[in-house]
N, CA, C and O of each residue as an XYZ file, in Angstrom:
772
protein
N      53.404    122.631     95.846
C      52.854    122.196     97.102
C      53.724    122.736     98.233
O      54.947    122.595     98.211
N      53.087    123.348     99.208
C      53.804    123.930    100.330
C      53.660    123.039    101.553
O      52.548    122.766    102.006
N      54.780    122.591    102.079
C      54.665    121.773    103.297
C      54.297    122.652    104.487
O      54.696    123.814    104.568
N      53.562    122.099    105.366
C      53.174    122.866    106.554
C      54.355    122.910    107.521
O      55.157    121.980    107.599
N      54.432    123.998    108.242
C      55.513    124.160    109.210
C      54.915    124.139    110.605
O      53.882    124.754    110.871
N      55.579    123.427    111.477
C      55.030    123.366    112.836
C      55.198    124.706    113.542
O      56.166    125.431    113.313
N      54.272    125.006    114.372
C      54.343    126.247    115.144
C      55.126    125.975    116.425
O      54.887    124.980    117.109
N      56.036    126.845    116.733
C      56.849    126.690    117.931
C      56.439    127.782    118.902
O      56.467    128.970    118.580
N      56.066    127.359    120.075
C      55.656    128.300    121.102
C      56.664    128.217    122.241
O      56.989    127.122    122.702
N      57.153    129.342    122.692
C      58.123    129.291    123.792
C      57.456    128.798    125.075
O      56.309    129.125    125.382
N      58.222    128.005    125.799
C      57.731    127.470    127.062
C      58.640    127.994    128.160
O      59.865    127.948    128.051
N      58.028    128.483    129.200
C      58.817    128.994    130.312
C      59.321    127.846    131.164
O      58.658    126.818    131.303
N      60.514    128.037    131.738
C      61.076    127.037    132.646
C      60.253    127.021    133.923
O      59.796    128.067    134.384
N      60.065    125.847    134.491
C      59.294    125.793    135.739
C      60.051    126.524    136.844
O      61.281    126.551    136.850
N      59.314    127.112    137.771
C      59.988    127.851    138.849
C      60.767    126.877    139.738
O      60.336    125.743    139.951
N      61.920    127.326    140.257
C      62.705    126.450    141.125
C      61.972    126.223    142.445
O      61.122    127.022    142.838
N      62.309    125.130    143.121
C      61.694    124.894    144.431
C      62.014    126.036    145.387
O      63.003    126.742    145.187
N      61.202    126.230    146.418
C      61.396    127.386    147.311
C      62.780    127.432    147.949
O      63.342    128.518    148.089
N      63.345    126.297    148.341
C      64.661    126.296    148.990
C      65.739    126.697    147.991
O      66.669    127.423    148.344
N      65.628    126.241    146.764
C      66.623    126.592    145.745
C      66.503    128.067    145.382
O      67.513    128.724    145.128
N      65.278    128.595    145.356
C      65.098    130.015    145.037
C      65.701    130.883    146.140
O      66.312    131.912    145.851
N      65.535    130.480    147.396
C      66.102    131.246    148.510
C      67.627    131.201    148.453
O      68.291    132.200    148.730
N      68.185    130.035    148.092
C      69.637    129.913    147.993
C      70.173    130.766    146.843
O      71.221    131.397    146.973
N      69.454    130.785    145.720
C      69.886    131.587    144.573
C      69.839    133.073    144.902
O      70.723    133.826    144.493
N      68.803    133.507    145.649
C      68.728    134.912    146.027
C      69.829    135.260    147.015
O      70.364    136.368    146.984
N      70.174    134.316    147.898
C      71.238    134.570    148.871
C      72.581    134.718    148.166
O      73.452    135.449    148.638
N      72.755    134.027    147.034
C      74.006    134.111    146.297
C      74.002    135.277    145.318
O      74.993    135.499    144.622
N      72.910    136.021    145.255
C      72.853    137.195    144.397
C      72.412    136.873    142.975
O      72.574    137.706    142.084
N      71.868    135.708    142.744
C      71.419    135.342    141.410
C      69.944    135.696    141.283
O      69.191    135.679    142.257
N      69.566    136.009    140.084
C      68.159    136.277    139.823
C      67.402    134.979    139.640
O      67.972    133.890    139.713
N      66.127    135.111    139.403
C      65.299    133.925    139.270
C      65.643    133.129    138.028
O      65.562    131.901    138.065
N      66.018    133.755    136.944
C      66.253    133.049    135.700
C      67.691    132.609    135.499
O      67.999    132.003    134.473
N      68.586    132.893    136.444
C      69.994    132.585    136.248
C      70.348    131.159    136.596
O      71.482    130.757    136.332
N      69.500    130.396    137.146
C      69.794    128.998    137.450
C      70.110    128.801    138.914
O      70.214    129.746    139.695
N      70.256    127.556    139.248
C      70.483    127.160    140.629
C      71.862    126.540    140.729
O      72.247    125.741    139.875
N      72.606    126.895    141.754
C      73.930    126.314    141.948
C      73.797    124.881    142.457
O      73.003    124.603    143.356
N      74.580    123.978    141.876
C      74.560    122.586    142.300
C      75.651    122.373    143.338
O      76.678    123.050    143.300
N      75.447    121.455    144.253
C      76.477    121.220    145.269
C      77.763    120.706    144.624
O      77.723    119.937    143.663
N      78.889    121.134    145.156
C      80.180    120.734    144.604
C      80.522    119.329    145.062
O      80.098    118.903    146.136
N      81.287    118.606    144.253
C      81.779    117.292    144.629
C      80.832    116.153    144.342
O      81.143    115.008    144.672
N      79.691    116.418    143.744
C      78.758    115.350    143.436
C      79.169    114.734    142.107
O      79.310    115.437    141.107
N      79.360    113.414    142.098
C      79.803    112.717    140.895
C      78.882    111.554    140.606
O      78.113    111.096    141.451
N      78.994    111.102    139.378
C      78.239    109.906    139.004
C      78.855    108.703    139.704
O      80.011    108.740    140.125
N      78.081    107.649    139.821
C      78.615    106.415    140.369
C      79.562    105.789    139.364
O      79.376    105.922    138.155
N      80.575    105.107    139.869
C      81.498    104.395    138.989
C      80.800    103.172    138.418
O      80.037    102.516    139.126
N      81.047    102.847    137.142
C      80.440    101.641    136.579
C      81.049    100.394    137.216
O      82.215    100.416    137.611
N      80.295     99.323    137.320
C      80.846     98.092    137.906
C      82.043     97.611    137.098
O      81.997     97.567    135.868
N      83.101     97.255    137.789
C      84.318     96.799    137.129
C      85.359     97.874    136.969
O      86.498     97.582    136.608
N      84.991     99.125    137.233
C      85.948    100.232    137.142
C      86.904    100.156    138.332
O      86.583     99.523    139.337
N      88.064    100.786    138.233
C      88.998    100.778    139.366
C      88.370    101.397    140.603
O      87.668    102.406    140.523
N      88.630    100.783    141.738
C      88.103    101.291    142.994
C      86.723    100.788    143.341
O      86.120    101.272    144.298
N      86.194     99.817    142.582
C      84.888     99.223    142.873
C      85.090     97.759    143.281
O      86.120     97.168    142.956
N      84.129     97.175    143.980
C      84.273     95.757    144.341
C      84.387     94.840    143.119
O      85.136     93.864    143.150
N      83.657     95.143    142.056
C      83.759     94.317    140.848
C      85.137     94.486    140.201
O      85.692     93.522    139.674
N      85.690     95.691    140.237
C      87.034     95.922    139.727
C      88.069     95.141    140.516
O      89.008     94.588    139.944
N      87.897     95.098    141.834
C      88.799     94.311    142.669
C      88.682     92.829    142.334
O      89.685     92.117    142.279
N      87.454     92.367    142.111
C      87.257     90.963    141.738
C      87.932     90.616    140.420
O      88.541     89.554    140.285
N      87.820     91.527    139.437
C      88.497     91.292    138.156
C      90.009     91.245    138.332
O      90.671     90.387    137.747
N      90.564     92.151    139.126
C      92.011     92.175    139.349
C      92.485     90.901    140.041
O      93.526     90.345    139.689
N      91.718     90.442    141.025
C      92.109     89.214    141.713
C      92.006     88.003    140.789
O      92.833     87.095    140.867
N      91.003     87.981    139.919
C      90.887     86.878    138.954
C      92.047     86.903    137.967
O      92.592     85.855    137.621
N      92.423     88.088    137.515
C      93.571     88.198    136.600
C      94.831     87.661    137.262
O      95.573     86.881    136.664
N      95.069     88.083    138.503
C      96.273     87.653    139.207
C      96.244     86.154    139.482
O      97.266     85.480    139.358
N      95.083     85.632    139.853
C      94.977     84.203    140.163
C      95.280     83.349    138.932
O      96.073     82.411    139.011
N      94.661     83.664    137.806
C      94.869     82.844    136.617
C      96.272     83.026    136.036
O      96.837     82.079    135.488
N      96.836     84.218    136.147
C      98.215     84.407    135.701
C      99.176     83.619    136.592
O     100.130     83.017    136.100
N      98.924     83.623    137.899
C      99.763     82.848    138.815
C      99.601     81.348    138.568
O     100.563     80.587    138.673
N      98.369     80.929    138.236
C      98.149     79.507    137.934
C      98.900     79.109    136.666
O      99.511     78.041    136.625
N      98.864     79.947    135.637
C      99.611     79.657    134.404
C     101.100     79.594    134.690
O     101.801     78.723    134.176
N     101.582     80.516    135.507
C     102.991     80.532    135.871
C     103.378     79.275    136.647
O     104.404     78.659    136.357
N     102.568     78.892    137.627
C     102.881     77.724    138.453
C     102.862     76.436    137.633
O     103.737     75.584    137.787
N     101.860     76.296    136.761
C     101.772     75.073    135.959
C     102.928     74.995    134.974
O     103.512     73.929    134.777
N     103.256     76.114    134.359
C     104.363     76.095    133.392
C     105.701     75.873    134.102
O     106.564     75.163    133.585
N     105.876     76.465    135.264
C     107.132     76.307    135.991
C     107.278     74.903    136.592
O     108.384     74.489    136.940
N     106.172     74.176    136.711
C     106.253     72.814    137.257
C     106.883     71.838    136.267
O     107.304     70.749    136.657
N     106.950     72.210    135.010
C     107.620     71.358    134.025
C     109.099     71.740    133.984
O     109.463     72.887    134.246
N     109.931     70.778    133.656
C     111.359     71.066    133.652
C     111.883     71.453    132.274
O     113.027     71.893    132.156
N     111.072     71.298    131.233
C     111.577     71.579    129.892
C     110.932     72.796    129.229
O     111.048     72.953    128.013
N     110.259     73.657    129.984
C     109.656     74.833    129.350
C     110.700     75.827    128.839
O     110.428     76.510    127.852
N     111.899     75.948    129.466
C     112.854     76.933    128.921
C     113.389     76.567    127.536
O     113.991     77.411    126.872
N     113.186     75.347    127.096
C     113.707     74.949    125.784
C     112.886     75.540    124.636
O     113.351     75.549    123.496
N     111.675     76.035    124.914
C     110.819     76.626    123.889
C     110.625     78.098    124.237
O     110.171     78.433    125.332
N     110.970     78.966    123.304
C     110.924     80.401    123.595
C     109.501     80.900    123.847
O     109.311     81.833    124.626
N     108.502     80.300    123.207
C     107.120     80.739    123.430
C     106.686     80.448    124.869
O     105.935     81.227    125.456
N     107.148     79.345    125.437
C     106.792     79.027    126.820
C     107.541     79.941    127.793
O     106.996     80.317    128.831
N     108.758     80.292    127.472
C     109.491     81.261    128.305
C     108.810     82.628    128.247
O     108.732     83.333    129.253
N     108.323     82.993    127.076
C     107.580     84.243    126.901
C     106.298     84.215    127.726
O     105.919     85.225    128.319
N     105.629     83.065    127.766
C     104.410     82.926    128.564
C     104.718     83.116    130.048
O     103.956     83.768    130.761
N     105.820     82.556    130.510
C     106.200     82.711    131.917
C     106.478     84.184    132.227
O     106.025     84.701    133.248
N     107.219     84.855    131.348
C     107.514     86.272    131.578
C     106.241     87.121    131.559
O     106.070     88.006    132.397
N     105.353     86.851    130.605
C     104.093     87.611    130.530
C     103.211     87.328    131.742
O     102.535     88.229    132.238
N     103.211     86.085    132.223
C     102.397     85.743    133.401
C     102.943     86.428    134.647
O     102.173     86.876    135.497
N     104.260     86.512    134.761
C     104.858     87.220    135.909
C     104.456     88.698    135.870
O     104.027     89.254    136.881
N     104.596     89.324    134.713
C     104.233     90.734    134.577
C     102.744     90.948    134.856
O     102.374     91.895    135.550
N     101.891     90.075    134.320
C     100.449     90.190    134.537
C     100.106     90.040    136.010
O      99.279     90.781    136.542
N     100.733     89.096    136.655
C     100.458     88.856    138.076
C     100.885     90.064    138.919
O     100.140     90.500    139.796
N     102.064     90.597    138.658
C     102.532     91.770    139.410
C     101.646     92.990    139.175
O     101.311     93.708    140.118
N     101.267     93.226    137.919
C     100.415     94.369    137.589
C      99.044     94.237    138.249
O      98.541     95.185    138.851
N      98.456     93.068    138.131
C      97.109     92.873    138.693
C      97.122     92.951    140.213
O      96.207     93.521    140.807
N      98.139     92.392    140.848
C      98.205     92.466    142.307
C      98.434     93.896    142.786
O      97.853     94.312    143.788
N      99.273     94.648    142.082
C      99.489     96.034    142.500
C      98.212     96.858    142.356
O      97.913     97.683    143.220
N      97.459     96.649    141.282
C      96.195     97.383    141.138
C      95.121     96.857    142.083
O      94.216     97.599    142.465
N      95.213     95.584    142.464
C      94.280     95.063    143.470
C      94.515     95.753    144.808
O      93.559     96.067    145.518
N      95.789     95.996    145.164
C      96.081     96.728    146.395
C      95.567     98.163    146.323
O      95.072     98.695    147.317
N      95.680     98.787    145.164
C      95.141    100.143    144.986
C      93.615    100.120    145.126
O      93.032    101.013    145.741
N      92.975     99.102    144.554
C      91.521     98.975    144.683
C      91.109     98.752    146.139
O      90.125     99.329    146.601
N      91.854     97.920    146.857
C      91.543     97.677    148.268
C      91.659     98.985    149.057
O      90.796     99.299    149.877
N      92.719     99.736    148.807
C      92.890    101.024    149.491
C      91.726    101.963    149.169
O      91.173    102.604    150.063
N      91.358    102.040    147.889
C      90.269    102.935    147.489
C      88.949    102.519    148.134
O      88.146    103.372    148.513
N      88.725    101.221    148.258
C      87.488    100.759    148.893
C      87.493    101.024    150.393
O      86.461    101.365    150.969
N      88.653    100.866    151.026
C      88.714    101.083    152.471
C      88.522    102.553    152.847
O      87.869    102.854    153.846
N      89.075    103.454    152.069
C      88.940    104.880    152.389
C      87.779    105.519    151.637
O      87.564    106.728    151.723
N      87.027    104.693    150.891
C      85.863    105.163    150.134
C      86.243    106.301    149.194
O      85.629    107.368    149.208
N      87.247    106.060    148.392
C      87.788    107.056    147.469
C      87.549    106.609    146.034
O      87.716    105.430    145.719
N      87.170    107.515    145.179
C      86.960    107.214    143.776
C      88.278    107.341    143.029
O      89.067    108.247    143.298
N      88.513    106.438    142.098
C      89.738    106.463    141.294
C      89.449    106.994    139.897
O      89.902    106.420    138.906
N      88.703    108.080    139.815
C      88.359    108.652    138.506
C      89.282    109.801    138.137
O      88.937    110.618    137.283
N      90.425    109.876    138.752
C      91.424    110.881    138.423
C      91.918    110.615    136.995
O      92.147    109.463    136.625
N      92.078    111.656    136.208
C      92.454    111.487    134.800
C      93.811    110.802    134.649
O      93.974    109.939    133.787
N      94.769    111.172    135.466
C      96.093    110.546    135.375
C      96.040    109.080    135.762
O      96.643    108.235    135.100
N      95.320    108.775    136.832
C      95.233    107.393    137.292
C      94.560    106.523    136.237
O      95.026    105.420    135.952
N      93.478    107.009    135.662
C      92.775    106.243    134.634
C      93.660    106.045    133.410
O      93.636    104.980    132.793
N      94.438    107.059    133.056
C      95.350    106.936    131.915
C      96.427    105.892    132.190
O      96.742    105.085    131.316
N      96.993    105.899    133.394
C      98.006    104.900    133.752
C      97.406    103.508    133.761
O      98.019    102.567    133.257
N      96.200    103.360    134.333
C      95.549    102.047    134.354
C      95.287    101.553    132.936
O      95.486    100.374    132.644
N      94.845    102.439    132.061
C      94.532    102.060    130.688
C      95.771    101.613    129.932
O      95.761    100.583    129.259
N      96.836    102.394    130.045
C      98.075    102.036    129.343
C      98.647    100.732    129.892
O      99.073     99.868    129.126
N      98.657    100.590    131.212
C      99.166     99.353    131.817
C      98.347     98.136    131.436
O      98.902     97.081    131.127
N      97.023     98.277    131.458
C      96.163     97.163    131.051
C      96.364     96.823    129.579
O      96.365     95.650    129.204
N      96.534     97.843    128.747
C      96.749     97.589    127.324
C      98.048     96.847    127.068
O      98.087     95.916    126.263
N      99.113     97.255    127.748
C     100.416     96.602    127.550
C     100.390     95.171    128.079
O     100.775     94.239    127.373
N      99.938     94.997    129.314
C      99.937     93.641    129.876
C      98.949     92.743    129.157
O      99.206     91.550    128.990
N      97.816     93.298    128.725
C      96.857     92.491    127.981
C      97.411     92.022    126.644
O      97.212     90.873    126.249
N      98.109     92.922    125.948
C      98.708     92.552    124.666
C      99.783     91.492    124.854
O      99.855     90.534    124.084
N     100.618     91.660    125.873
C     101.663     90.673    126.130
C     101.084     89.315    126.529
O     101.559     88.277    126.070
N     100.066     89.323    127.379
C      99.469     88.066    127.817
C      98.776     87.354    126.668
O      98.916     86.140    126.516
N      98.030     88.095    125.856
C      97.354     87.468    124.719
C      98.371     86.933    123.709
O      98.203     85.832    123.184
N      99.414     87.700    123.438
C     100.440     87.236    122.513
C     101.134     85.980    123.013
O     101.376     85.052    122.240
N     101.457     85.944    124.308
C     102.111     84.767    124.880
C     101.186     83.560    124.860
O     101.624     82.446    124.573
N      99.913     83.772    125.162
C      98.965     82.657    125.155
C      98.779     82.114    123.744
O      98.706     80.901    123.554
N      98.704     82.995    122.760
C      98.546     82.544    121.372
C      99.792     81.796    120.891
O      99.679     80.762    120.233
N     100.969     82.313    121.216
C     102.204     81.635    120.818
C     102.315     80.267    121.483
O     102.710     79.290    120.847
N     101.966     80.205    122.756
C     102.020     78.926    123.469
C     100.990     77.947    122.927
O     101.253     76.747    122.842
N      99.829     78.451    122.564
C      98.817     77.566    121.977
C      99.305     77.007    120.647
O      99.076     75.836    120.345
N      99.973     77.834    119.854
C     100.506     77.361    118.584
C     101.560     76.286    118.769
O     101.562     75.288    118.048
N     102.458     76.476    119.727
C     103.492     75.474    119.982
C     102.878     74.208    120.558
O     103.315     73.106    120.229
N     101.875     74.349    121.408
C     101.214     73.174    121.980
C     100.539     72.350    120.885
O     100.614     71.121    120.904
N      99.885     73.008    119.935
C      99.267     72.294    118.816
C     100.338     71.639    117.949
O     100.162     70.520    117.469
N     101.437     72.340    117.757
C     102.533     71.764    116.968
C     103.080     70.504    117.638
O     103.277     69.484    116.978
N     103.325     70.572    118.938
C     103.882     69.417    119.650
C     102.883     68.266    119.701
O     103.240     67.109    119.474
N     101.622     68.596    120.002
C     100.630     67.542    120.206
C     100.075     66.951    118.928
O     100.026     65.729    118.783
N      99.660     67.784    118.009
C      98.947     67.288    116.828
C      99.846     67.045    115.622
O      99.679     66.055    114.910
N     100.788     67.936    115.395
C     101.582     67.840    114.171
C     102.786     66.917    114.325
O     103.054     66.095    113.448
N     103.506     67.045    115.426
C     104.711     66.234    115.617
C     104.448     64.938    116.373
O     105.263     64.016    116.327
N     103.324     64.862    117.063
C     102.940     63.683    117.855
C     104.043     63.258    118.819
O     104.379     62.076    118.892
N     104.602     64.201    119.552
C     105.629     63.864    120.532
C     105.180     64.262    121.944
O     105.985     64.719    122.756
N     103.893     64.083    122.221
C     103.374     64.415    123.546
C     103.881     63.437    124.602
O     103.953     63.787    125.780
N     104.231     62.229    124.201
C     104.722     61.253    125.173
C     106.043     61.719    125.782
O     106.334     61.414    126.938
N     106.845     62.457    125.009
C     108.141     62.931    125.492
C     108.031     64.271    126.208
O     108.977     64.677    126.884
N     106.918     64.962    126.083
C     106.740     66.304    126.655
C     105.592     66.313    127.655
O     104.900     65.312    127.842
N     105.409     67.444    128.281
C     104.323     67.649    129.244
C     103.189     68.392    128.573
O     102.902     69.537    128.923
N     102.537     67.751    127.608
C     101.507     68.447    126.831
C     100.341     68.909    127.699
O      99.818     70.005    127.498
N      99.936     68.100    128.644
C      98.799     68.477    129.490
C      99.133     69.732    130.297
O      98.291     70.616    130.453
N     100.349     69.806    130.801
C     100.758     70.998    131.569
C     100.838     72.221    130.666
O     100.420     73.312    131.053
N     101.376     72.037    129.459
C     101.465     73.159    128.530
C     100.076     73.663    128.151
O      99.845     74.870    128.091
N      99.149     72.734    127.895
C      97.784     73.130    127.531
C      97.084     73.824    128.687
O      96.365     74.803    128.489
N      97.297     73.311    129.906
C      96.665     73.928    131.076
C      97.201     75.339    131.302
O      96.429     76.261    131.568
N      98.509     75.511    131.199
C      99.099     76.839    131.392
C      98.617     77.809    130.318
O      98.360     78.980    130.597
N      98.498     77.314    129.092
C      98.006     78.169    128.008
C      96.556     78.569    128.251
O      96.179     79.721    128.034
N      95.747     77.617    128.699
C      94.336     77.925    128.997
C      94.225     78.941    130.130
O      93.385     79.839    130.074
N      95.060     78.809    131.154
C      95.031     79.768    132.271
C      95.447     81.157    131.800
O      94.909     82.159    132.274
N      96.398     81.225    130.874
C      96.804     82.529    130.339
C      95.670     83.169    129.544
O      95.457     84.378    129.633
N      94.941     82.366    128.768
C      93.793     82.907    128.038
C      92.711     83.388    129.000
O      92.118     84.445    128.779
N      92.446     82.638    130.053
C      91.422     83.045    131.025
C      91.854     84.333    131.730
O      91.030     85.209    131.996
N      93.151     84.442    132.030
C      93.653     85.678    132.633
C      93.434     86.859    131.695
O      93.076     87.949    132.142
N      93.647     86.651    130.396
C      93.409     87.728    129.437
C      91.926     88.071    129.353
O      91.566     89.244    129.252
N      91.051     87.042    129.395
C      89.609     87.313    129.357
C      89.166     88.092    130.595
O      88.223     88.880    130.517
N      89.824     87.886    131.730
C      89.496     88.673    132.923
C      90.060     90.085    132.826
O      89.536     91.011    133.446
N      91.132     90.252    132.044
C      91.740     91.570    131.872
C      90.987     92.434    130.867
O      90.964     93.658    131.002
N      90.381     91.823    129.877
C      89.718     92.576    128.807
C      88.643     93.542    129.324
O      88.624     94.692    128.886
N      87.743     93.129    130.240
C      86.749     94.108    130.729
C      87.390     95.301    131.445
O      86.936     96.434    131.288
N      88.438     95.051    132.226
C      89.113     96.159    132.910
C      89.708     97.132    131.904
O      89.585     98.348    132.051
N      90.349     96.590    130.890
C      90.973     97.444    129.877
C      89.918     98.254    129.119
O      90.101     99.447    128.877
N      88.828     97.608    128.753
C      87.773     98.294    128.007
C      87.110     99.368    128.872
O      86.856    100.473    128.393
N      86.830     99.058    130.134
C      86.205    100.047    131.022
C      87.134    101.237    131.270
O      86.686    102.384    131.291
N      88.419    100.965    131.457
C      89.364    102.073    131.669
C      89.493    102.934    130.420
O      89.538    104.161    130.505
N      89.551    102.284    129.261
C      89.656    103.051    128.016
C      88.401    103.877    127.789
O      88.489    105.034    127.378
N      87.237    103.302    128.050
C      85.977    104.019    127.902
C      85.913    105.202    128.872
O      85.462    106.289    128.511
N      86.366    104.977    130.095
C      86.355    106.050    131.089
C      87.311    107.167    130.698
O      87.009    108.342    130.905
N      88.472    106.808    130.130
C      89.427    107.815    129.704
C      88.909    108.575    128.487
O      89.104    109.787    128.384
N      88.251    107.875    127.566
C      87.753    108.516    126.347
C      86.543    109.398    126.617
O      86.298    110.345    125.869
N      85.789    109.113    127.662
C      84.569    109.882    127.923
C      84.832    111.158    128.699
O      83.882    111.866    129.034
N      86.050    111.475    128.989
C      86.372    112.714    129.740
C      86.286    113.911    128.847
O      86.520    115.034    129.294
């Protein structure tokens, strides 16, 4: 049994619009050589990417929740006695500084209407988001483990500030959840180059 083969017929490209044909002839190109596209035309940045209003919103949310975790944890007087809580404070400080610095970069980019799709800038944003995100998630997980140990296993919440520890841990997790979209968008933007 012989399978049938489809017939392929060549199709000519549609003629370019009159203005494009005149421009191509002015540049010395023939009719079939294509049309020159204007330089500097780029795709729109995806929402949440650096230099967009949504990206600025994500950065401000990251900084706000990291600062809230830092403030709540620092309001207790016994957090330095547990290394996981000290780690949370250090990670929250780093997260807050990183997010605020990138928020200022986003504000500048929005004010001057500049795109931040430079390969080096995207690479720096991706690496920075990856490092701070890993540190923040690790600190939040460690603090959550110690909070569960103090509250549920040892039952010594009366002697400690369990509510403050839980609130600071929750704020650190929320800060990480606000960081995750930025990190994923930056990594995707870097990988798609």
